[in-house]
ZAMARGU-4260 file (C-alpha; in steps of 0.2 Angstrom, whole numbers, plus 5000, padded with zeros to 4 digits):
<rodrens>
0) 5073/4992/4971 | 5081/4975/4975 | 5083/4965/4959 | 5088/4947/4957 | 5102/4942/4945
5) 5088/4932/4936 | 5077/4948/4935 | 5082/4952/4917 | 5069/4956/4904 | 5067/4940/4894
10) 5071/4939/4875 | 5059/4924/4873 | 5043/4920/4882 | 5032/4905/4883 | 5022/4898/4868
15) 5005/4907/4868 | 4997/4890/4866 | 5004/4883/4882 | 4996/4892/4897 | 4997/4877/4909
20) 5010/4874/4922 | 5016/4858/4913 | 5023/4869/4899 | 5033/4880/4911 | 5039/4864/4919
25) 5045/4858/4902 | 5054/4875/4899 | 5063/4873/4916 | 5080/4879/4917 | 5080/4884/4899
30) 5071/4900/4904 | 5081/4916/4904 | 5091/4918/4921 | 5086/4901/4928 | 5104/4896/4931
35) 5107/4910/4944 | 5089/4912/4950 | 5086/4914/4969 | 5073/4920/4981 | 5072/4939/4981
40) 5075/4947/4998 | 5057/4946/5006 | 5058/4964/5013 | 5062/4971/4997 | 5049/4961/4988
45) 5036/4967/5000 | 5042/4985/4997 | 5041/4983/4978 | 5023/4976/4979 | 5017/4990/4991
50) 5025/5003/4980 | 5018/4997/4963 | 5000/4992/4966 | 4987/5004/4961 | 4980/5016/4974
55) 4963/5009/4972 | 4969/4993/4979 | 4984/4997/4990 | 4975/5000/5006 | 4968/4983/5005
60) 4985/4975/5009 | 4987/4984/5025 | 4980/4975/5040 | 4975/4990/5051 | 4980/5008/5055
65) 4996/5014/5050 | 5011/5012/5062 | 5014/5027/5072 | 4996/5033/5074 | 4994/5041/5091
70) 4984/5054/5100 | 4967/5059/5093 | 4959/5051/5078 | 4947/5057/5064 | 4932/5045/5061
75) 4925/5052/5045 | 4926/5059/5028 | 4920/5074/5018 | 4918/5073/4999 | 4915/5089/4989
80) 4904/5084/4975 | 4914/5072/4964 | 4928/5084/4961 | 4946/5077/4961 | 4960/5090/4959
85) 4975/5085/4949 | 4990/5095/4951 | 5001/5096/4935 | 5018/5101/4937 | 5028/5103/4922
90) 5046/5107/4919 | 5059/5109/4932 | 5057/5106/4951 | 5050/5123/4956 | 5038/5125/4971
95) 5023/5135/4971 | 5010/5140/4984 | 4995/5150/4984 | 4979/5155/4994 | 4964/5143/4993
100) 4949/5153/4986 | 4937/5157/4999 | 4923/5152/4988 | 4929/5134/4988 | 4930/5135/5007
105) 4913/5141/5009 | 4906/5128/4997 | 4916/5114/5007 | 4909/5120/5023 | 4891/5118/5017
110) 4894/5100/5013 | 4906/5095/5027 | 4898/5080/5037 | 4901/5077/5055 | 4909/5093/5060
115) 4906/5090/5079 | 4914/5072/5078 | 4928/5076/5067 | 4934/5093/5069 | 4931/5097/5088
120) 4941/5083/5095 | 4957/5090/5086 | 4955/5108/5088 | 4963/5109/5105 | 4978/5097/5100
125) 4982/5107/5084 | 4980/5123/5095 | 4993/5117/5107 | 5005/5109/5094 | 5002/5121/5079
130) 5005/5107/5067 | 4996/5091/5064 | 4998/5077/5051 | 4983/5068/5044 | 4986/5050/5037
135) 4974/5040/5026 | 4970/5032/5009 | 4968/5042/4993 | 4952/5050/4989 | 4945/5049/5007
140) 4943/5067/5011 | 4959/5071/5020 | 4961/5088/5012 | 4943/5093/5016 | 4945/5088/5034
145) 4962/5098/5035 | 4953/5113/5028 | 4939/5113/5040 | 4951/5110/5055 | 4960/5125/5050
150) 4944/5135/5048 | 4938/5129/5066 | 4953/5139/5073 | 4949/5155/5065 | 4960/5153/5049
155) 4948/5161/5036 | 4963/5163/5023 | 4972/5147/5020 | 4988/5145/5010 | 4992/5129/5001
160) 5010/5124/5001 | 5017/5114/4987 | 5018/5095/4992 | 5034/5093/4984 | 5042/5104/4997
165) 5057/5095/5005 | 5052/5092/5024 | 5068/5100/5029 | 5062/5115/5021 | 5045/5116/5028
170) 5048/5131/5040 | 5055/5141/5025 | 5038/5139/5016 | 5028/5146/5030 | 5029/5164/5024
175) 5017/5177/5022 | 5003/5182/5034 | 4991/5168/5032 | 4984/5161/5048 | 4983/5143/5041
180) 4994/5133/5030 | 4990/5116/5021 | 5001/5104/5013 | 4990/5091/5004 | 4999/5073/5001
185) 5017/5078/5006 | 5029/5069/4995 | 5041/5058/5005 | 5053/5043/5001 | 5066/5034/5011
190) 5079/5047/5006 | 5067/5062/5010 | 5057/5057/5025 | 5046/5068/5036 | 5054/5068/5053
195) 5048/5074/5070 | 5062/5088/5070 | 5055/5095/5054 | 5039/5098/5062 | 5046/5105/5078
200) 5056/5118/5068 | 5039/5122/5058 | 5030/5123/5075 | 5042/5136/5082 | 5039/5147/5066
205) 5020/5144/5067 | 5020/5150/5086 | 5029/5166/5082 | 5016/5169/5068 | 5000/5164/5078
210) 4997/5151/5064 | 4993/5133/5061 | 4999/5120/5049 | 4990/5103/5043 | 5000/5090/5033
215) 4991/5076/5024 | 5000/5060/5020 | 4995/5043/5012 | 4997/5027/5021 | 5014/5023/5014
220) 5022/5040/5018 | 5040/5038/5025 | 5038/5045/5042 | 5052/5045/5056 | 5045/5048/5074
225) 5030/5058/5068 | 5013/5055/5077 | 4999/5055/5065 | 4981/5056/5065 | 4972/5041/5056
230) 4959/5048/5044 | 4944/5035/5040 | 4930/5038/5028 | 4912/5039/5034 | 4898/5028/5027
235) 4892/5031/5010 | 4875/5035/5018 | 4882/5049/5028 | 4890/5057/5012 | 4873/5055/5002
240) 4864/5064/5016 | 4876/5078/5018 | 4876/5082/4999 | 4858/5080/4998 | 4855/5092/5012
245) 4867/5105/5004 | 4858/5104/4988 | 4839/5103/4993 | 4839/5112/5010 | 4822/5107/5013
250) 4821/5093/5027 | 4803/5087/5022 | 4808/5086/5004 | 4824/5077/5008 | 4815/5064/5019
255) 4804/5061/5004 | 4818/5058/4992 | 4827/5047/5004 | 4811/5036/5006 | 4811/5032/4987
260) 4814/5014/4984 | 4829/5018/4973 | 4836/5028/4988 | 4833/5014/5001 | 4841/5001/4990
265) 4857/5012/4989 | 4856/5016/5008 | 4855/4997/5012 | 4872/4994/5005 | 4889/4999/5013
270) 4900/4995/4997 | 4897/5010/4987 | 4912/5022/4984 | 4910/5039/4993 | 4911/5048/4976
275) 4897/5036/4970 | 4887/5043/4985 | 4890/5061/4981 | 4885/5057/4962 | 4869/5049/4968
280) 4865/5064/4979 | 4867/5076/4965 | 4856/5066/4954 | 4844/5063/4968 | 4843/5082/4970
285) 4840/5083/4951 | 4826/5071/4952 | 4818/5081/4967 | 4818/5097/4956 | 4811/5089/4941
290) 4826/5089/4930 | 4829/5070/4930 | 4816/5056/4929 | 4815/5042/4941 | 4821/5030/4928
295) 4836/5040/4924 | 4840/5040/4943 | 4838/5022/4944 | 4851/5020/4930 | 4864/5031/4938
300) 4880/5022/4946 | 4892/5008/4941 | 4881/5003/4926 | 4887/5018/4917 | 4905/5012/4919
305) 4899/4994/4914 | 4890/5001/4898 | 4905/5011/4893 | 4917/4996/4894 | 4905/4985/4885
310) 4904/4998/4871 | 4923/4999/4870 | 4924/4980/4867 | 4908/4976/4858 | 4909/4987/4843
315) 4920/4987/4829 | 4922/5006/4830 | 4936/5003/4843 | 4952/4998/4833 | 4961/4982/4840
320) 4976/4993/4844 | 4965/5004/4855 | 4957/4989/4863 | 4974/4983/4868 | 4979/5000/4875
325) 4962/5000/4885 | 4967/4983/4893 | 4985/4989/4896 | 4978/5004/4905 | 4968/4993/4915
330) 4983/4983/4920 | 4994/4999/4923 | 4982/5011/4929 | 4991/5026/4938 | 5007/5020/4930
335) 5018/5030/4917 | 5009/5033/4900 | 5025/5027/4891 | 5026/5011/4900 | 5007/5008/4897
340) 5008/5012/4878 | 5025/5001/4876 | 5016/4986/4884 | 4999/4989/4875 | 5009/4987/4858
345) 5016/4970/4865 | 4997/4965/4868 | 4992/4971/4851 | 5005/4960/4844 | 4998/4945/4853
350) 4980/4949/4847 | 4987/4950/4829 | 4993/4932/4831 | 4976/4926/4837 | 4968/4935/4822
355) 4979/4929/4809 | 4992/4916/4815 | 5001/4914/4798 | 5007/4932/4798 | 5020/4941/4808
360) 5012/4954/4818 | 5014/4972/4813 | 5015/4987/4825 | 5015/5004/4818 | 5028/5015/4826
365) 5020/5032/4824 | 5002/5038/4822 | 4995/5036/4839 | 4990/5052/4848 | 4991/5053/4867
370) 4976/5064/4868 | 4965/5054/4857 | 4970/5038/4867 | 4966/5046/4884 | 4950/5054/4877
375) 4944/5037/4871 | 4949/5029/4887 | 4940/5043/4897 | 4957/5044/4906 | 4968/5058/4913
380) 4986/5062/4912 | 4996/5070/4926 | 5014/5072/4932 | 5021/5063/4947 | 5038/5059/4954
385) 5040/5040/4953 | 5052/5032/4965 | 5065/5020/4956 | 5081/5012/4962 | 5090/5027/4954
390) 5080/5040/4964 | 5064/5050/4959 | 5059/5052/4942 | 5046/5064/4935 | 5034/5054/4924
395) 5019/5057/4913 | 5006/5046/4921 | 4989/5040/4915 | 4973/5033/4924 | 4955/5031/4921
400) 4944/5045/4927 | 4932/5032/4935 | 4942/5020/4947 | 4930/5006/4944 | 4934/5006/4925
405) 4950/4996/4927 | 4942/4981/4935 | 4927/4982/4923 | 4938/4982/4908 | 4947/4966/4914
410) 4931/4958/4919 | 4923/4961/4901 | 4938/4955/4892 | 4940/4939/4902 | 4922/4934/4904
415) 4914/4941/4888 | 4928/4938/4875 | 4935/4921/4878 | 4944/4922/4861 | 4956/4936/4869
420) 4961/4924/4882 | 4976/4916/4873 | 4984/4933/4869 | 4980/4940/4886 | 4988/4925/4895
425) 5004/4926/4884 | 5005/4944/4887 | 5004/4942/4906 | 5017/4928/4906 | 5028/4940/4897
430) 5025/4954/4910 | 5029/4942/4923 | 5047/4939/4915 | 5050/4957/4914 | 5064/4965/4923
435) 5055/4979/4930 | 5047/4977/4947 | 5032/4988/4943 | 5028/4977/4927 | 5029/4961/4937
440) 5019/4967/4951 | 5005/4973/4939 | 5005/4956/4931 | 5001/4949/4949 | 4988/4962/4951
445) 4979/4959/4935 | 4980/4940/4938 | 4971/4944/4955 | 4957/4954/4947 | 4954/4939/4934
450) 4954/4928/4949 | 4940/4938/4957 | 4931/4937/4941 | 4934/4918/4937 | 4944/4909/4950
455) 4945/4892/4942 | 4952/4899/4925 | 4964/4911/4932 | 4971/4898/4944 | 4972/4884/4931
460) 4978/4895/4916 | 4990/4907/4925 | 4993/4907/4944 | 4996/4888/4946 | 5008/4889/4931
465) 5018/4902/4941 | 5017/4893/4957 | 5024/4877/4950 | 5039/4885/4941 | 5056/4881/4944
470) 5060/4899/4945 | 5058/4909/4962 | 5053/4924/4952 | 5039/4916/4944 | 5033/4909/4961
475) 5035/4927/4968 | 5023/4933/4955 | 5011/4919/4961 | 5012/4923/4979 | 5009/4942/4975
480) 4994/4937/4964 | 4986/4927/4978 | 4989/4940/4991 | 4981/4953/4979 | 4967/4941/4975
485) 4963/4940/4993 | 4964/4959/4995 | 4952/4961/4981 | 4940/4948/4989 | 4942/4934/4977
490) 4934/4918/4984 | 4943/4904/4993 | 4961/4910/4994 | 4963/4906/5012 | 4959/4887/5007
495) 4970/4887/4992 | 4985/4894/5003 | 4981/4881/5017 | 4981/4867/5005 | 4997/4872/4996
500) 5006/4872/5014 | 5002/4854/5016 | 5017/4842/5014 | 5009/4833/5000 | 5008/4850/4990
505) 5027/4849/4985 | 5040/4862/4989 | 5036/4874/4975 | 5018/4877/4980 | 5023/4877/4998
510) 5036/4891/4995 | 5023/4901/4986 | 5010/4899/5000 | 5023/4903/5013 | 5028/4919/5004
515) 5009/4924/5001 | 5005/4922/5020 | 5018/4936/5024 | 5007/4947/5013 | 4989/4941/5017
520) 4993/4938/5035 | 4988/4955/5041 | 4971/4952/5036 | 4970/4935/5044 | 4984/4934/5056
525) 4977/4919/5066 | 4976/4908/5050 | 4993/4913/5044 | 5002/4910/5060 | 4993/4893/5062
530) 4997/4888/5044 | 5015/4894/5045 | 5017/4885/5062 | 5010/4868/5054 | 5022/4871/5040
535) 5037/4871/5051 | 5031/4856/5060 | 5030/4845/5044 | 5045/4851/5035 | 5063/4846/5039
540) 5071/4858/5025 | 5082/4871/5033 | 5080/4883/5018 | 5061/4881/5019 | 5062/4885/5038
545) 5071/4901/5034 | 5058/4906/5022 | 5044/4902/5035 | 5054/4912/5048 | 5055/4927/5036
550) 5036/4927/5033 | 5033/4927/5051 | 5046/4941/5054 | 5037/4951/5040 | 5021/4950/5049
555) 5029/4955/5065 | 5036/4970/5057 | 5019/4975/5048 | 5013/4993/5047 | 4998/4989/5058
560) 5001/4990/5076 | 4986/4979/5080 | 4993/4966/5069 | 5010/4967/5076 | 5003/4965/5093
565) 4993/4950/5088 | 5008/4941/5080 | 5019/4945/5095 | 5006/4936/5107 | 5007/4922/5094
570) 5026/4920/5095 | 5025/4919/5114 | 5013/4905/5112 | 5025/4896/5099 | 5038/4896/5113
575) 5027/4883/5123 | 5023/4871/5109 | 5039/4862/5107 | 5057/4864/5100 | 5051/4868/5082
580) 5039/4881/5088 | 5053/4889/5099 | 5064/4890/5085 | 5052/4898/5073 | 5047/4911/5086
585) 5065/4916/5091 | 5071/4915/5073 | 5057/4926/5066 | 5059/4938/5081 | 5078/4941/5078
590) 5075/4943/5060 | 5062/4956/5062 | 5074/4965/5074 | 5088/4965/5062 | 5078/4967/5045
595) 5063/4979/5050 | 5064/4996/5043 | 5069/5011/5054 | 5071/5002/5070 | 5053/4997/5070
600) 5054/4985/5085 | 5064/4996/5095 | 5052/5011/5093 | 5038/4999/5096 | 5045/4994/5113
605) 5048/5012/5118 | 5030/5017/5113 | 5023/5002/5122 | 5033/5005/5138 | 5029/5024/5138
610) 5010/5020/5136 | 5011/5005/5148 | 5004/4993/5136 | 5007/4974/5138 | 5017/4974/5122
615) 5032/4981/5131 | 5033/4966/5143 | 5030/4954/5128 | 5044/4961/5118 | 5056/4962/5133
620) 5052/4943/5137 | 5056/4938/5119 | 5072/4948/5120 | 5077/4939/5136 | 5073/4922/5128
625) 5083/4925/5112 | 5098/4932/5121 | 5098/4917/5133 | 5096/4904/5119 | 5114/4899/5113
630) 5106/4896/5096 | 5101/4914/5094 | 5112/4924/5106 | 5124/4930/5093 | 5111/4935/5081
635) 5102/4945/5095 | 5117/4953/5100 | 5120/4958/5082 | 5103/4966/5081 | 5106/4976/5097
640) 5123/4981/5091 | 5116/4988/5075 | 5103/4998/5084 | 5117/5005/5095 | 5127/5010/5080
645) 5112/5019/5074 | 5110/5028/5090 | 5127/5035/5089 | 5122/5054/5085 | 5103/5050/5086
650) 5097/5055/5103 | 5079/5047/5101 | 5087/5031/5097 | 5098/5032/5113 | 5083/5036/5124
655) 5074/5021/5117 | 5089/5009/5120 | 5090/5017/5138 | 5072/5011/5140 | 5075/4994/5133
660) 5092/4988/5140 | 5089/4987/5158 | 5074/4976/5155 | 5085/4963/5147 | 5094/4960/5163
665) 5086/4947/5174 | 5103/4940/5180 | 5121/4943/5183 | 5125/4933/5167 | 5113/4944/5157
670) 5122/4960/5163 | 5139/4953/5159 | 5134/4947/5142 | 5126/4965/5137 | 5141/4974/5146
675) 5154/4964/5136 | 5144/4968/5119 | 5145/4986/5124 | 5163/4987/5129 | 5169/4978/5114
680) 5158/4986/5101 | 5168/4994/5087 | 5162/5009/5077 | 5157/5008/5059 | 5171/5002/5047
685) 5180/4995/5062 | 5182/5012/5068 | 5184/5019/5087 | 5171/5012/5099 | 5155/5024/5098
690) 5152/5036/5113 | 5134/5030/5115 | 5141/5013/5120 | 5149/5019/5135 | 5134/5029/5140
695) 5123/5014/5138 | 5135/5003/5148 | 5133/5015/5163 | 5114/5013/5162 | 5117/4994/5165
</rodrens>
């Protein structure tokens, strides 16, 4: 993780009674770390946000399909009841594999929806390639689809391989005589990516055995050169019908149950979770066989969660310390239990100050039971490797069993218990000052959920205060909060950002909006580009111009290929709207080429050129323009030089550069410029010229 010098955990926090921006303004440079506060690197800040948001909302930050999706696609989902499997791996880093029970496969086959649409299009591809990677969000049935795909190729016995297997060791795990192998949610990271060469090696083994492998990964898996198949969920209606049919197996009775008023109301909505659809189907079947009344059926659903939350906070049987833990778990759902417990005690102390302002808070050191706390919260614990700046660390994690519970807890506390607000606000400001990226991110996410519930109060009491702070780190929390608020469908966020980009808004609000646009832009690229372009026209500060260019560059290096393509066309349009637009387009383009992870723009060009899409011509045009503009020639050449150094020893990168470099030559001057760069390029640490430079010079 990238930490700023000012990102040290504060020893003192703002006065509980001072929630507004004015008090932050008065604190000013007296806040810890203010003297050396500076903006965090935007690429590192985006990575931290993506890494630390809860899985329930992480997919909302992505503008479209994951970068690298190619070939066929799967347009659907399968849910097996409401079962969610959790893998508990205690102790040392041993790997385990085992055969999936036949009964589970048989049951899954009974409820699998859309077999023809989802499995058939991929059978031939898996048959030819022997290995396939399915990518999608958590809890969307990727594992079920993988199992049915393997079964479609005759794999009656399927062996599950430990997801903690290192990608470089995949081929070693394909032992035994199973015709099908599954790796569900393969663990990857920057230091341990899944590469195309790993799959090639596995494919060789699979061909020898006559077997097949399907790997499922989440949307943020670290992949190098791996073509993936995007997995998208079906409608809740399809899941409901599939499960109901498996339970009732009487078409006439199924139609009668689906014709009920409560069923029609359910089917009329598209915002149900798929697991809710499966639960509703189970209860609908129970009503059909007489074991559940109609009224009981009508009460199934989110009301169960809401009633539980109201019970937690509406009765005195729940201790104040336990209520603080429930709120902390809502903010740190899917995070380490120890962290959740630590920060729940900090909130408990704030609550004690509210209840008895004349006494010093007292927090008992011992006497709390993990099991009792999790049972109360209807939460589960599990072990997971958490990525830190020191490498992966195995942590005991905790999360609510019901994903909707976290939001319901925050909504209930914020709207139904206003006396809790001063303590909650003081706690969130404390979290925003914490030295740990995850803690600061969760402060922003919590503020976003509050904004969805009560936008005016959350803005006035919390987010505006961060946005008007003198400290960049506070403003970054505000930007993250606004981005997450938009992701969870809080109202009016685009209007707020647009107004903060106006010249009259002031430099602090403008900086916050500029950073936020880099995060919400994938969901509204036209509005983001228009607002950032106007900001560059109205401002004359060079530092602010740098921040605007960074935000546009982040959009150009987004995970979503459609978003990138849209932004790319926008940059070409900027070239035609005056000097400031031209500067923004070229500055952002060169920054994206230099800073984007894993040679993203080079891979993008090669893929676009190979498929014959217009993006290849657009990228080449921007490259030629940047190289010919004296203000950006050196930076553009440095970006190319960086790719060339990476290509030394990387055949794929060399092939990609072989495709790109000739398109950058439209005159003899262009050729001489690139040839000079290649001939004078020094190796890493000022060593001998890389051999790849001579080969690329020959291409010119």
